[in-house]
C-alpha positions in Angstrom: -20.9 76.4 -24.5 -22.2 78.2 -21.4 -20.2 80.7 -19.5 -20.1 78.8 -16.2 -19.9 80.9 -13.0 -19.1 78.1 -10.6 -17.0 75.0 -11.2 -17.3 72.0 -8.7 -14.5 69.4 -8.6 -14.5 65.9 -7.3 -11.2 65.2 -5.5 -10.1 61.5 -5.8 -9.6 60.5 -9.4 -10.2 64.1 -10.6 -7.7 66.4 -8.9 -5.4 63.8 -7.5 -4.7 60.1 -8.0 -5.1 58.4 -4.6 -4.8 54.9 -6.0 -1.9 53.7 -4.0 -3.0 55.1 -0.7 -6.6 54.1 -0.9 -5.9 50.5 -2.0 -3.2 50.1 0.7 -5.7 51.4 3.3 -8.4 49.1 2.1 -6.1 46.1 2.0 -5.0 46.9 5.6 -8.6 47.0 6.8 -9.5 43.7 5.0 -6.5 41.9 6.5 -8.0 42.6 9.9 -10.9 40.4 8.8 -8.6 37.7 7.4 -9.1 38.7 3.8 -6.0 39.0 1.6 -6.0 40.6 -1.8 -3.4 39.5 -4.3 -4.1 42.2 -6.9 -4.7 45.6 -5.4 -6.2 46.8 -8.7 -9.3 44.9 -7.5 -9.7 47.6 -4.9 -9.8 50.6 -7.3 -13.6 50.3 -7.1 -13.3 51.7 -3.6 -12.2 55.0 -5.1 -15.3 57.2 -5.4 -18.2 55.7 -3.5 -18.6 56.1 0.3 -16.4 53.5 2.1 -19.2 52.0 4.2 -21.2 51.3 1.0 -18.1 49.7 -0.5 -17.3 47.4 2.4 -20.9 46.3 2.6 -21.5 45.9 -1.2 -18.2 44.6 -2.4 -17.4 42.3 0.5 -20.8 41.6 2.1 -19.9 43.2 5.4 -22.7 43.8 7.9 -23.2 47.4 8.9 -21.3 46.9 12.2 -18.3 45.2 10.4 -18.3 47.9 7.8 -17.9 50.5 10.5 -15.1 48.5 12.1 -13.4 48.2 8.6 -13.8 52.0 8.1 -12.0 52.5 11.5 -9.1 50.2 10.4 -9.0 52.0 7.0 -8.6 55.4 8.7 -6.0 54.0 11.0 -3.7 53.4 8.0 -4.9 56.2 5.8 -4.6 59.0 8.3 -0.9 58.3 8.9 0.4 56.9 5.7 -2.2 56.4 2.9 -3.2 60.0 2.7 0.3 60.9 1.4 0.5 58.0 -1.1 -1.1 60.3 -3.6 -0.2 62.3 -6.7 -1.7 65.4 -8.4 -2.7 64.9 -12.0 -0.7 66.6 -14.8 -1.9 70.1 -15.5 -4.4 70.4 -12.6 -2.5 73.1 -10.7 -2.2 75.3 -13.9 -5.9 74.7 -14.8 -7.0 75.8 -11.3 -4.8 78.9 -11.5 -6.3 79.8 -14.9 -9.9 79.2 -13.8 -9.3 81.4 -10.8 -7.8 84.2 -12.8 -10.8 84.1 -15.1 -13.1 84.9 -12.2 -14.7 81.4 -11.7 -15.8 80.4 -8.3 -14.1 77.0 -7.5 -15.6 74.4 -5.1 -14.6 70.9 -4.1 -17.4 68.4 -3.6 -16.0 65.1 -2.4 -17.1 62.0 -0.6 -13.8 62.0 1.2 -14.1 63.3 4.8 -13.6 67.1 4.8 -10.8 66.8 7.3 -8.7 64.5 5.1 -9.6 66.4 1.9 -8.2 69.6 3.4 -4.9 67.8 4.2 -4.6 66.5 0.7 -5.4 69.9 -0.9 -2.9 71.7 1.4 -0.2 69.0 0.7 -0.4 69.7 -3.0 -0.7 73.5 -2.4 -4.0 73.8 -4.3 -6.4 74.6 -1.4 -5.7 78.3 -2.1 -7.6 78.1 -5.4 -10.9 77.0 -3.8 -13.7 79.2 -2.5 -15.2 76.3 -0.6 -14.4 72.7 0.4 -17.4 70.5 0.8 -16.6 67.0 2.0 -18.2 64.1 3.9 -18.5 64.2 7.7 -16.3 61.9 9.8 -19.4 60.3 11.3 -20.7 59.4 7.8 -23.9 61.4 8.3 -23.0 63.2 5.1 -21.2 60.8 2.8 -23.2 60.3 -0.5 -22.1 62.5 -3.4 -25.5 64.1 -3.7 -25.5 65.0 0.0 -22.1 66.6 -0.3 -23.2 68.5 -3.4 -26.4 69.7 -1.7 -24.2 71.0 1.2 -22.0 72.9 -1.2 -24.9 74.3 -3.2 -26.8 75.5 -0.2 -23.7 76.9 1.7 -22.4 78.8 -1.3 -25.8 79.7 -2.7 -24.8 78.3 -6.1 -26.9 79.1 -9.2 -27.0 75.6 -10.5 -28.0 76.7 -14.0 -24.6 78.4 -14.3 -22.5 75.7 -12.5 -20.7 72.6 -13.8 -19.5 69.4 -11.9 -16.3 67.7 -12.9 -15.6 64.1 -11.8 -14.4 60.7 -12.9 -17.3 58.5 -11.8 -21.0 58.2 -12.4 -21.7 59.4 -8.9 -20.4 62.9 -9.9 -22.5 62.9 -13.1 -25.6 61.6 -11.3 -25.2 64.3 -8.6 -24.9 67.0 -11.3 -28.1 65.9 -13.0 -30.0 65.8 -9.7 -29.2 69.5 -9.2 -29.7 70.5 -12.9 -26.0 71.1 -13.5 -23.9 70.3 -16.6 -21.0 68.0 -16.0 -17.6 67.0 -17.3 -16.6 63.3 -17.0 -12.8 62.9 -16.9 -11.1 59.8 -18.4 -7.8 60.1 -16.4 -9.4 58.9 -13.2 -11.2 55.7 -12.3 -14.3 55.7 -14.4 -14.6 54.5 -18.0 -15.9 56.3 -21.0 -18.8 53.9 -21.1 -19.7 54.6 -17.4 -19.6 58.4 -18.0 -21.5 58.4 -21.2 -24.1 56.1 -19.9 -24.7 58.3 -16.9 -25.1 61.3 -19.2 -22.0 63.5 -18.8 -22.5 66.7 -20.8 -18.8 66.6 -21.9 -16.0 64.1 -21.7 -12.4 65.2 -21.2 -9.2 63.1 -21.2 -6.8 65.8 -19.8 -6.7 69.1 -17.9 -6.1 70.9 -21.2 -9.4 69.6 -22.5 -11.2 70.8 -19.4 -9.7 74.2 -20.0 -11.0 74.3 -23.5 -14.5 73.5 -22.3 -14.5 76.1 -19.6 -12.4 78.9 -21.0 
């Protein structure tokens, strides 16, 4: 195993479990269009990809309707949904250990940077990160590879000594694009099949397994 200098983390489904807040926010937005969802587990697929993409591809919204839906989503999320969230077991201890070992820690998330900062502060883990790279509120930077490029360039990351940790194929695909190794985590919203198919370097089912890989 390499001695990684920089560790990039996805947020939703990797550091915290946003399931309740995201699905409630999506359901709120869909209701504005007369769409009711009986089983909110159907909305887990919204966790990970950019929201405009999800409204367009999962519900066939036009670009203009997707933008309206995003506005409704944020109406609920910014006040309530953002705090319907939980940090995964062992994450705070993992971040502390990585920081003590001298690793540079970076967040690379498709969640808007403004909201990501609130979540990280809420769980008292922002202090462990050297840089927070998120999407822009105007969606001009929203894809995972765009966010990763932003982080890589801003932090001058040596990608040959960096690793990306995430729960969906978007994270693994982004890592491969920049020549990074990756860890796919099984406690989020992706499946082992999805992570293996996309070519994750390692698979981990807990924060302790991530620690063994990195330390």
